[in-house]
C-alpha positions as CSV (number, residue, x, y, z in Angstrom):
1,M,64.4,96.5,-5.0
2,S,66.2,96.1,-8.2
3,T,64.4,95.7,-11.6
4,A,65.4,92.0,-11.6
5,Q,64.1,91.1,-8.0
6,T,60.5,92.8,-9.1
7,V,60.5,91.0,-12.1
8,L,61.0,87.7,-10.2
9,L,58.3,88.5,-7.8
10,G,55.9,88.7,-10.6
11,A,57.0,85.6,-12.1
12,V,56.1,84.0,-8.9
13,A,52.7,85.9,-8.6
14,G,52.0,84.3,-12.1
15,V,53.4,80.7,-11.8
16,T,50.7,79.7,-9.2
17,I,48.0,79.4,-12.0
18,F,49.6,76.0,-12.8
19,L,48.5,74.5,-9.4
20,G,45.1,74.1,-10.6
21,L,45.4,73.2,-14.3
22,P,46.3,69.2,-13.4
23,V,42.8,68.8,-12.6
24,G,42.3,68.8,-16.2
25,R,43.9,65.6,-16.6
26,V,41.5,63.9,-13.9
27,R,39.4,61.0,-15.5
28,G,36.0,61.1,-14.5
29,A,32.6,60.4,-16.6
30,R,29.8,61.2,-14.1
31,L,27.7,64.3,-15.0
32,G,27.4,65.7,-11.4
33,P,31.6,66.1,-11.3
34,K,31.3,67.5,-14.8
35,A,28.3,70.4,-14.1
36,F,30.2,71.1,-10.8
37,L,33.6,71.6,-12.1
38,N,32.0,73.9,-14.9
39,G,30.0,75.6,-12.4
40,I,33.4,76.4,-10.5
41,S,35.0,77.6,-13.3
42,A,32.1,80.3,-14.2
43,G,31.9,81.1,-10.3
44,I,35.6,82.2,-10.4
45,L,35.0,84.1,-13.8
46,V,32.1,85.7,-12.3
47,F,34.2,86.9,-9.4
48,L,36.8,88.0,-11.9
49,L,34.3,90.0,-13.7
50,F,33.2,92.0,-10.9
51,D,36.9,92.7,-9.6
52,I,38.0,93.4,-13.2
53,L,34.9,96.3,-13.9
54,E,35.6,97.6,-10.3
55,H,39.3,98.4,-11.0
56,S,38.8,99.4,-14.7
57,V,36.1,101.9,-13.8
58,A,37.6,103.5,-10.9
59,P,40.1,105.7,-12.8
60,V,37.2,106.7,-15.4
61,E,35.0,107.9,-12.4
62,E,38.1,109.6,-10.8
63,A,38.7,111.5,-14.1
64,L,35.0,112.4,-14.1
65,E,35.2,113.6,-10.7
66,S,38.0,115.7,-11.4
67,A,36.7,117.2,-14.4
68,R,33.2,117.9,-12.6
69,D,35.2,119.8,-9.8
70,G,37.4,121.8,-12.4
71,A,40.5,120.2,-11.2
72,A,41.3,119.0,-14.6
73,G,40.0,118.9,-18.1
74,W,37.4,116.7,-19.8
75,G,39.8,115.1,-22.0
76,R,41.1,112.7,-20.0
77,F,37.5,111.5,-18.8
78,A,36.8,111.1,-22.5
79,G,39.8,109.2,-23.4
80,L,39.5,106.7,-20.7
81,S,35.6,106.3,-21.3
82,A,36.8,105.6,-25.1
83,V,39.4,102.9,-24.1
84,L,37.1,101.2,-21.6
85,A,34.2,101.0,-24.0
86,V,36.4,100.0,-27.1
87,G,38.5,97.4,-24.7
88,I,35.4,95.6,-23.8
89,G,33.8,95.6,-27.1
90,L,36.8,94.2,-28.7
91,G,37.5,91.6,-26.0
92,L,33.7,90.5,-26.3
93,L,33.4,90.6,-30.2
94,G,36.8,89.8,-31.1
95,L,36.2,86.1,-29.2
96,L,32.9,86.0,-31.1
97,L,34.3,86.6,-34.5
98,T,37.4,84.3,-33.8
99,S,34.6,81.5,-32.7
100,R,33.0,81.8,-36.0
101,L,36.1,81.7,-38.1
102,W,37.3,78.6,-36.2
103,R,33.7,77.0,-36.9
104,R,33.8,77.8,-40.7
105,R,37.0,76.4,-41.0
106,R,36.2,73.3,-39.7
107,V,33.0,73.1,-42.0
108,K,35.2,73.9,-45.1
109,G,37.3,71.0,-43.9
110,S,34.7,68.6,-44.0
111,L,34.1,65.7,-46.4
112,G,30.8,66.9,-47.6
113,P,27.5,64.8,-48.1
114,G,27.8,61.4,-49.9
115,A,31.2,60.9,-48.3
116,M,30.4,59.2,-45.2
117,A,33.9,58.3,-43.7
118,L,34.9,57.5,-40.1
119,A,35.8,61.1,-40.0
120,E,32.3,62.2,-40.5
121,A,31.0,59.6,-38.3
122,T,33.1,61.0,-35.3
123,G,32.5,64.3,-36.2
124,G,30.6,65.3,-33.4
125,V,33.0,63.9,-30.7
126,V,35.8,65.7,-32.6
127,D,33.8,69.2,-32.9
128,R,33.1,68.8,-29.0
129,K,36.5,68.3,-28.0
130,A,37.4,71.3,-30.2
131,E,35.0,73.5,-28.9
132,A,35.9,72.9,-25.3
133,L,39.6,73.4,-25.8
134,R,38.9,76.6,-27.6
135,V,36.6,77.6,-24.7
136,G,39.7,76.9,-22.6
137,M,41.9,78.8,-24.8
138,G,39.7,82.0,-24.3
139,I,39.5,81.5,-20.8
140,A,43.3,81.4,-20.4
141,A,43.5,84.5,-22.7
142,G,40.7,86.4,-20.5
143,I,42.7,85.8,-17.5
144,G,45.9,86.6,-19.1
145,L,44.9,90.1,-19.9
146,H,43.7,90.5,-16.0
147,N,46.8,89.1,-14.8
148,F,48.8,91.4,-17.2
149,S,47.2,94.4,-15.3
150,E,48.2,92.6,-12.0
151,G,51.5,92.7,-12.9
152,L,51.5,96.2,-13.9
153,A,50.3,97.0,-10.5
154,I,53.2,94.9,-8.9
155,G,55.6,96.6,-11.0
156,Q,54.4,100.2,-10.5
157,T,54.4,99.8,-6.8
158,A,57.8,98.7,-6.4
159,H,59.2,101.3,-9.0
160,A,57.6,103.9,-6.6
161,G,59.7,102.4,-3.5
162,E,56.6,100.8,-1.8
163,I,58.4,97.5,-1.2
164,S,56.1,96.3,1.6
165,L,53.0,96.9,-0.6
166,A,54.6,95.4,-3.6
167,L,55.5,92.0,-1.3
168,L,51.7,91.6,-0.2
169,L,50.4,92.4,-3.7
170,V,52.4,89.4,-4.8
171,V,51.4,87.1,-2.0
172,G,47.6,88.1,-2.7
173,F,47.8,88.0,-6.6
174,A,49.6,84.4,-6.2
175,L,47.0,82.8,-4.0
176,H,44.2,84.4,-6.1
177,N,45.8,82.8,-9.7
178,A,46.2,79.5,-7.9
179,T,42.3,79.1,-8.2
180,E,42.4,80.3,-11.9
181,G,43.7,76.9,-13.2
182,F,40.8,75.6,-11.9
183,G,38.7,78.1,-14.3
184,I,40.5,77.4,-17.4
185,V,40.2,73.4,-17.3
186,G,36.5,73.3,-16.1
187,P,34.9,73.5,-19.4
188,L,36.9,70.5,-20.4
189,A,36.0,68.4,-17.8
190,A,32.6,69.5,-18.5
191,A,32.8,68.2,-22.0
192,G,34.8,65.0,-20.8
193,V,37.8,66.3,-22.6
194,R,41.4,65.2,-21.4
195,P,43.9,67.8,-22.4
196,T,47.3,66.8,-23.0
197,W,50.1,68.0,-20.5
198,A,51.5,70.2,-23.4
199,W,48.2,72.2,-23.7
200,L,48.2,72.6,-20.1
201,A,51.5,74.0,-20.1
202,T,50.6,76.2,-22.9
203,M,47.5,77.5,-21.3
204,G,49.5,78.0,-18.1
205,L,52.0,80.4,-19.9
206,V,49.2,82.2,-21.7
207,G,47.2,82.7,-18.4
208,G,49.9,83.3,-15.9
209,G,53.0,84.7,-18.3
210,P,51.4,88.1,-18.5
211,T,51.9,88.7,-14.9
212,F,55.5,88.6,-15.4
213,L,55.1,90.7,-18.5
214,G,52.9,93.3,-16.8
215,T,55.6,93.6,-13.9
216,L,58.3,94.0,-16.3
217,L,56.4,96.8,-18.0
218,G,55.2,98.3,-15.0
219,T,58.7,98.9,-13.3
220,S,59.7,101.7,-16.4
221,I,56.2,103.1,-17.3
222,S,52.8,104.0,-15.2
223,S,50.1,104.7,-17.5
224,E,46.4,104.7,-16.6
225,F,45.4,104.3,-20.2
226,V,47.3,100.8,-20.6
227,F,45.9,99.6,-17.2
228,V,42.1,100.3,-18.3
229,A,42.9,99.0,-21.9
230,F,43.8,95.3,-20.6
231,L,41.5,95.4,-17.9
232,A,38.6,96.1,-20.5
233,L,39.6,93.7,-22.9
234,A,39.9,91.1,-19.9
235,A,36.2,92.0,-19.0
236,G,35.2,91.5,-22.7
237,A,36.7,88.2,-23.2
238,I,35.4,87.0,-19.8
239,L,31.7,88.2,-20.7
240,Y,31.8,86.0,-24.0
241,V,33.4,83.0,-22.2
242,L,30.9,83.0,-19.4
243,G,28.0,82.9,-22.1
244,E,29.3,79.6,-23.2
245,L,29.9,78.3,-20.0
246,F,26.2,78.9,-18.8
247,A,25.1,77.3,-21.8
248,A,27.0,74.0,-20.8
249,G,25.7,74.4,-17.4
250,R,22.3,74.2,-18.4
251,R,22.9,71.0,-20.8
252,L,24.7,69.1,-17.9
253,S,22.8,70.1,-14.7
254,W,21.7,73.7,-13.9
255,D,21.1,72.7,-10.3
256,I,24.6,71.5,-9.8
257,T,26.3,74.2,-12.1
258,L,24.5,76.9,-9.8
259,W,26.1,75.1,-6.7
260,G,29.4,75.5,-8.6
261,I,29.3,78.8,-9.5
262,L,28.4,79.8,-5.7
263,I,31.5,77.7,-4.5
264,G,33.7,79.2,-7.1
265,F,32.5,82.6,-6.7
266,L,33.2,82.6,-2.8
267,V,36.7,80.9,-3.6
268,G,37.4,84.2,-5.6
269,L,36.1,86.4,-3.0
270,A,38.0,84.7,-0.2
271,T,41.3,85.2,-2.0
272,D,40.3,88.7,-2.5
273,F,39.4,89.4,1.1
274,V,43.4,88.0,1.9
275,L,44.6,91.5,0.1
276,V,42.2,93.7,2.0
277,A,43.2,92.0,5.4
278,A,46.7,92.5,4.4
279,G,46.0,96.1,3.6
280,A,46.9,95.9,-0.1
C-alpha cells in the first residue's frame, strides 16, 4: 500500500466525526434533552478516558516487565513513565490555565461598575455562550489528540505491511469517531447554544484532522514515546472537560444526566467491540 493510499484511509477514519456535529444546530429549549445530550457527551468521554489510559499505560507496563526480567534497562521505563505523567499534567492543567486566562480577559474587557450598558445587562448570557463554546473546543482538542494516536496506529500498521489489519483499524476507528461529534456539541446543547456551521466545521477539523496527520506521521516513524505523549495529553484534557460536564449535569438534572452518561458509555463500548470482533 502506497503512502498516499494509507493517508487517504486515515482521512476516511477521521472525517466521520462530522456525522454527529450537526446535532448542535438542532433547536430545543427543554431541560430534559439538554441534560441527556450533556450526559451522552460525558459518557462518550468517560469511555474514551478508559480506552486512552489502557493504551497509554500498556507500553509503560511492558517496559517495566522487561526491566524487571532483565531483558532491557530501566531507562526506557523511566522515560515512558515521565512522558505519561507530564503529558497528563499538561493536558489537565493546560486547559485549567487556558480557562483562567480566558475568564480574566473577559473581566478586563468589562465596562466596569457604574456603566450599566446593554452589554453588561446581557453579560450573563454572553458568558454562558462563551463558556459552552470553550468547553466544546476543549473536548474537540482532547479528541483530536486521541485521534492523532489512532492515526499513528493506522500509519504504523500499514507501513509494517499489515494491510488487512490497517483496513480493520480504519473501519473501527471510523465507526468510533462517528460518535465523537455528539461529544463535542453536548455541552452546547446543555447551555442552549446553537453554534454556527463555521464553528462546527472548525471543531470537526480540530477533532478529526489529527487522524489524518497521525497517519501521515505513522507511515514514516514508529515511536512509543510519541504515541504515549499524545495519549497522555488527551487523557489530561478529557479529565478537565469531564469535570465541566459533570458540573453542568448537576445544574440541569443529575438523574437524566446519569442516564445519558450510561448510554454514551455503552455506545462508545459498542464501537470498541467492533474492533475486537474484527480481530484488530
